[in-house]
C-alpha positions as CSV (number, residue, x, y, z in Angstrom):
1,X,-132.9,76.0,46.4
2,X,-136.2,75.0,48.1
3,X,-139.0,77.6,48.0
4,X,-139.6,78.4,51.7
5,X,-142.9,78.7,53.3
6,X,-144.3,80.2,56.6
7,X,-147.9,79.4,57.5
8,X,-150.1,81.4,60.0
9,X,-153.1,79.4,61.4
10,X,-152.7,76.0,62.6
11,X,-156.4,74.8,62.4
12,X,-156.9,73.9,58.7
13,X,-153.1,75.2,58.3
14,X,-152.0,72.0,59.6
15,X,-153.1,70.4,56.4
16,X,-151.4,72.8,54.3
17,X,-148.3,72.5,56.3
18,X,-148.3,68.7,55.7
19,X,-148.8,69.3,52.1
20,X,-145.5,71.6,51.8
21,X,-143.6,68.9,53.6
22,X,-144.7,66.5,51.2
23,X,-143.8,68.5,48.1
24,X,-140.6,68.2,46.3
25,X,-139.0,71.6,46.3
26,X,-140.7,73.2,49.1
27,X,-139.7,73.7,52.6
28,X,-141.6,74.6,55.7
29,X,-139.5,77.2,57.6
30,X,-141.8,78.3,60.3
31,X,-145.8,78.4,61.5
32,X,-147.5,80.8,63.6
33,X,-150.4,80.5,66.0
34,X,-151.8,82.4,69.2
35,X,-152.4,79.1,70.8
36,X,-149.1,78.1,72.3
37,X,-150.1,74.5,73.1
38,X,-151.1,74.1,69.6
39,X,-148.2,75.9,68.2
40,X,-145.9,73.6,70.3
41,X,-147.5,70.6,69.2
42,X,-147.1,71.6,65.5
43,X,-143.5,72.4,65.8
44,X,-142.7,68.9,67.2
45,X,-144.8,67.1,64.4
46,X,-143.7,69.2,61.5
47,X,-140.1,69.8,62.8
48,X,-140.1,73.6,62.1
49,X,-139.7,76.9,63.9
50,X,-142.8,78.5,65.6
51,X,-144.0,81.9,66.3
52,X,-147.0,83.6,68.5
53,X,-145.9,86.9,66.9
54,X,-146.9,87.1,63.2
55,X,-145.1,90.3,62.5
56,X,-142.0,88.5,63.7
57,X,-142.5,85.7,61.4
58,X,-143.2,88.0,58.3
59,X,-139.9,89.7,59.1
60,X,-138.0,86.5,58.6
61,X,-135.3,86.7,55.8
62,X,-135.6,83.1,55.0
63,X,-139.2,83.1,53.9
64,X,-140.4,83.3,50.2
65,X,-144.1,82.9,50.9
66,X,-146.6,83.4,53.9
67,X,-149.6,81.3,53.7
68,X,-152.7,82.7,55.4
69,X,-155.0,80.1,57.0
70,X,-157.1,82.1,59.2
71,X,-160.9,83.1,59.3
72,X,-161.8,84.6,55.8
73,X,-162.4,88.0,57.0
74,X,-158.8,88.1,58.0
75,X,-157.1,87.1,54.8
76,X,-156.6,90.4,53.4
77,X,-155.4,92.3,56.6
78,X,-152.7,89.5,57.2
79,X,-151.8,89.2,53.5
80,X,-151.1,93.0,53.3
81,X,-148.8,92.7,56.4
82,X,-146.9,89.9,54.8
83,X,-146.8,91.9,51.6
84,X,-145.2,94.8,53.4
85,X,-142.6,92.7,54.6
86,X,-141.5,91.7,51.1
87,X,-143.1,88.2,51.2
88,X,-145.3,86.5,48.3
89,X,-148.7,85.6,49.7
90,X,-151.0,82.6,49.7
91,X,-154.5,82.8,51.0
92,X,-156.8,80.1,51.6
93,X,-160.1,80.4,50.0
94,X,-162.0,82.7,49.8
95,X,-159.6,85.5,49.0
96,X,-161.5,87.6,51.6
97,X,-165.2,88.5,52.2
98,X,-165.6,91.8,50.5
99,X,-164.3,93.1,47.0
100,X,-162.8,96.0,48.8
101,X,-160.6,93.9,51.1
102,X,-159.5,91.8,47.8
103,X,-158.8,95.1,46.2
104,X,-156.7,96.5,49.1
105,X,-154.8,93.1,49.1
106,X,-154.0,93.2,45.4
107,X,-152.7,96.6,45.7
108,X,-150.4,95.9,48.5
109,X,-149.0,93.1,46.6
110,X,-148.6,95.2,43.5
111,X,-146.8,97.8,45.5
112,X,-144.4,95.7,47.0
113,X,-143.6,93.7,43.9
114,X,-144.7,90.2,45.5
115,X,-146.9,87.4,43.9
116,X,-150.4,86.8,45.1
117,X,-151.8,83.1,45.0
118,X,-155.5,82.2,45.9
119,X,-155.6,78.4,47.3
120,X,-158.5,77.0,45.3
121,X,-157.4,73.4,45.2
122,X,-160.2,72.1,43.2
123,X,-158.8,73.8,40.1
124,X,-155.7,71.2,40.0
125,X,-158.1,68.1,40.0
126,X,-157.6,66.3,36.4
127,X,-161.4,66.2,35.8
128,X,-162.0,69.8,36.8
129,X,-159.0,70.7,34.2
130,X,-160.7,68.6,31.5
131,X,-164.1,70.1,31.9
132,X,-162.5,73.6,31.6
133,X,-160.7,72.6,28.5
134,X,-163.9,70.8,27.2
135,X,-165.8,74.0,27.6
136,X,-163.3,76.5,26.4
137,X,-162.6,74.1,23.2
138,X,-166.4,74.0,22.5
139,X,-166.7,70.2,22.7
140,X,-170.1,70.7,24.5
141,X,-171.4,72.9,21.8
142,X,-173.4,76.0,23.1
143,X,-173.3,75.5,26.8
144,X,-176.8,75.7,28.5
145,X,-176.6,75.1,32.2
146,X,-173.8,74.9,34.9
147,X,-175.2,73.5,38.3
148,X,-173.9,73.3,41.9
149,X,-175.6,71.0,44.3
150,X,-174.1,70.8,47.8
151,X,-176.0,69.1,50.4
152,X,-174.0,68.9,53.9
153,X,-174.6,68.9,57.5
154,X,-173.1,71.2,60.1
155,X,-174.2,70.8,63.5
156,X,-174.2,73.3,66.5
157,X,-170.8,72.7,67.4
158,X,-169.3,73.7,64.3
159,X,-170.6,77.3,64.6
160,X,-168.8,78.0,67.9
161,X,-166.2,80.9,67.1
162,X,-166.1,82.6,63.8
163,X,-168.1,80.0,61.6
164,X,-171.4,81.3,60.6
165,X,-170.6,84.9,61.4
166,X,-171.1,87.7,58.8
167,X,-168.1,89.5,60.3
168,X,-165.5,86.7,59.7
169,X,-167.1,83.9,57.5
170,X,-168.8,86.4,54.9
171,X,-171.7,83.9,54.5
172,X,-172.6,80.2,55.1
173,X,-173.3,77.4,53.0
174,X,-172.4,79.3,49.7
175,X,-169.3,81.5,51.1
176,X,-167.9,78.9,53.1
177,X,-168.9,75.4,52.2
178,X,-169.8,75.9,48.6
179,X,-167.1,78.5,47.7
180,X,-164.7,75.9,45.8
181,X,-167.8,74.9,43.6
182,X,-168.7,78.6,43.0
183,X,-165.2,79.2,41.9
184,X,-165.4,76.4,39.6
185,X,-168.6,77.5,38.1
186,X,-167.4,80.9,37.3
187,X,-164.0,79.5,36.0
188,X,-165.9,77.1,33.8
189,X,-168.4,79.5,32.3
190,X,-166.8,83.2,32.5
191,X,-168.1,86.5,33.4
192,X,-171.4,86.8,35.2
193,X,-174.2,89.4,34.0
194,X,-176.7,89.2,36.7
195,X,-177.9,87.1,39.7
196,X,-180.8,86.4,41.9
197,X,-180.8,84.4,45.1
198,X,-182.8,83.7,48.0
199,X,-181.4,82.3,51.4
200,X,-182.3,81.9,55.1
201,X,-181.8,79.7,58.3
202,X,-183.9,76.5,58.1
203,X,-181.8,74.1,60.5
204,X,-184.0,74.7,63.4
205,X,-182.4,74.5,66.8
206,X,-179.1,73.2,65.6
207,X,-178.7,76.5,63.9
208,X,-180.4,78.9,66.2
209,X,-177.4,80.9,67.1
210,X,-176.0,81.2,63.5
211,X,-176.1,84.5,61.6
212,X,-175.3,83.3,57.9
213,X,-177.5,81.1,55.8
214,X,-177.9,77.3,56.1
215,X,-179.6,77.1,52.9
216,X,-179.4,79.1,49.7
217,X,-180.7,78.7,45.9
218,X,-179.5,81.1,43.2
219,X,-179.8,81.8,39.5
220,X,-176.6,83.0,37.7
221,X,-177.0,84.5,34.1
222,X,-173.5,84.4,32.4
223,X,-172.5,87.0,29.7
224,X,-172.1,84.1,27.6
225,X,-175.9,83.3,27.5
226,X,-175.3,80.3,29.9
227,X,-177.4,79.8,33.1
228,X,-176.2,78.8,36.5
229,X,-178.2,77.0,39.0
230,X,-176.9,76.8,42.6
231,X,-178.2,75.0,45.6
232,X,-176.1,74.8,49.0
233,X,-177.3,73.8,52.4
234,X,-175.7,72.6,55.6
235,X,-179.0,71.2,56.9
236,X,-179.1,67.7,55.2
237,X,-178.8,65.0,57.8
238,X,-177.1,62.6,55.5
239,X,-174.3,64.3,53.7
240,X,-174.6,64.1,49.9
241,X,-171.9,64.0,47.4
242,X,-171.2,67.5,46.1
243,X,-171.9,67.9,42.3
244,X,-170.6,70.3,39.8
245,X,-172.1,69.8,36.4
246,X,-172.1,71.5,33.1
247,X,-174.2,70.5,29.9
248,X,-174.3,72.0,26.4
249,X,-176.1,70.7,23.1
250,X,-173.4,68.2,22.6
251,X,-172.6,66.6,26.0
252,X,-172.7,66.8,29.8
253,X,-169.6,67.0,32.0
254,X,-169.0,67.2,35.8
255,X,-167.9,65.9,39.2
256,X,-169.5,64.1,42.2
257,X,-169.8,61.7,40.5
258,X,-167.5,62.3,37.6
259,X,-169.7,62.6,34.3
260,X,-168.2,62.6,30.8
261,X,-170.8,61.8,28.2
262,X,-171.3,63.2,24.5
263,X,-173.9,62.7,22.0
264,X,-173.2,60.2,19.1
265,X,-171.0,57.1,19.4
266,X,-167.5,58.7,19.0
267,X,-165.5,58.8,22.2
268,X,-164.5,62.5,23.0
269,X,-161.5,63.1,25.3
270,X,-159.1,66.0,26.0
271,X,-155.5,66.0,27.1
272,X,-154.5,68.1,29.7
273,X,-151.0,69.5,29.9
274,X,-148.9,68.5,33.0
275,X,-148.9,71.1,35.4
276,X,-149.1,71.8,39.4
277,X,-151.0,69.1,41.3
278,X,-151.7,71.4,44.4
279,X,-151.3,74.7,45.7
280,X,-147.7,74.3,47.0
281,X,-146.4,73.2,43.5
282,X,-148.4,76.0,41.9
283,X,-146.5,78.4,44.3
284,X,-143.1,76.8,43.4
285,X,-144.0,77.2,39.6
286,X,-145.0,80.8,40.1
287,X,-141.4,82.0,41.4
288,X,-139.3,79.3,39.5
289,X,-141.0,79.3,36.2
290,X,-142.6,82.8,36.1
291,X,-146.0,81.0,35.6
292,X,-149.5,82.8,36.4
293,X,-151.1,81.4,39.6
294,X,-153.8,78.7,39.0
295,X,-155.9,81.1,40.7
296,X,-154.8,84.8,40.7
297,X,-156.0,87.8,42.9
298,X,-158.1,88.8,40.0
299,X,-159.5,85.5,39.7
300,X,-160.3,85.0,43.4
301,X,-161.9,88.6,43.6
302,X,-164.5,87.1,41.0
303,X,-165.7,84.7,43.4
304,X,-165.9,87.1,46.2
305,X,-167.8,89.4,43.9
306,X,-170.2,86.6,42.7
307,X,-171.3,85.6,46.4
308,X,-171.7,89.0,47.6
309,X,-173.8,89.8,44.6
310,X,-176.0,86.7,45.3
311,X,-176.4,87.8,49.1
312,X,-177.3,91.4,47.9
313,X,-179.9,90.0,45.8
314,X,-181.5,87.8,48.6
315,X,-181.5,90.8,51.1
316,X,-183.0,93.1,48.5
317,X,-185.3,90.7,46.9
318,X,-184.4,91.8,43.5
319,X,-182.0,90.9,40.5
320,X,-178.4,92.3,41.0
321,X,-176.3,93.1,38.0
322,X,-172.5,92.7,37.8
323,X,-170.1,94.4,38.4
324,X,-171.0,95.6,41.8
């Protein structure tokens, strides 16, 4: 029997709807959106049922998962509602924008005996799985530095609506655009000891109405002794390839472009076990095989805590220790 999905939010939710349709063992049963015209168009394209009433969709008895594809600050609220209806929950990135909201969502899922999956799709890419394994198996030796370099452009039109607001976006170039890379950095290098950050709005007239940052740089000190260096911005007029890179005393690995280089002449490689290739396959595995999600609620919370610590550091102009 297929694992059955309902998806709320038909902006980016259309991409995940198509992913469900193209995944063996998954069925898209229903979608939900307040925009009736968008909903009708989606129902026709996706060949599924549609709702404007979210509670009504959550109360269906033919759904296994409800997938939340809404503004970041609404993820926990809508996830809790689904959990209280006995549905397993998937949220798009980030899990939410505060650690309190993350904790409330986790508690609701635990109380109702349902699964919680956080949709951090970058964790499924083979190169990222290889990097994780290389770090974990010590192939890099002592890890010295992990880096994020994200240089994008977002114009004035992008920030109409909830984007660029603290209340719903929770941040800018880090918490929105850079959150996949932030998740990878903490996944690769482990628990954080303290951070220091600086951020602001540098995009001139294009970003004059924006609340959140369009440029941020931060230092992250991991408990392992490794250091993290982060640069994210949406002010770069020519979008550059996003980089996540880790180096130790024996080599350097990364993405954007892919890097896999080690000291010496011997070719170094790692084998990665077969596993889910996307978040839909991950959800199926969690229910059918009893596996842990690629990104659990506990893991998703770490990224939210980390970007909040960096923002706190920037606001207070001081080093901030974790946990918050």
